[in-house]
C-alpha positions, 0 to 999 in steps of 0.5 A: 487528533491527528489524521493517518494515512498510508501510502506505497513505495514502489521499488522498481527491479531495474536500476537507475528508475524512479521510484513510484510512490502512491496512495495507499489502494482503497481495494486494499483492506487496511485492517486486514494488510495490518493483521496480515504482516503484523509480524514485519510491522516496523515503528520508528519509535517516535516520542512525537507521532507513530510511523510504521513501514512494512517491507513486501518483496514484488510477489507478495504485493501482487499476491495481495493486491490480487486478493484485494481485487477479488473481494472489492470487485464482488462488491456490485459496482466497487471495482469500476470506479478504481478501474484505471488505477486497479491497471495502473498498480498492477503494472506497476507491480509488475517491474517492482522489485520491493514494495514499502507501505508506510503509514503515517500521521499527518496534522490536519490543522484543525 
């Protein structure tokens, strides 16, 4: 059975700057994200594997990130392990114009 993975493409607001790619943040609630943005899902209709994307503007991504951080941080010890990653993403989102969330299948080789 193929495995799934998600990642973010953070598109900067300024022309000429590099797009940043990072794994789907562990503090983001994946199931809640899929439900909230279900109507925006883009399915590539690939007969071999199932790949999807969602497009968020920077304000939407920052709001989603803040809400997820609050919920995640309310769990004892939840946020401390990911604090540096949270700060890095927050900084990238402040300078972003768009965030593309990609969910893709990959073969585990097992």
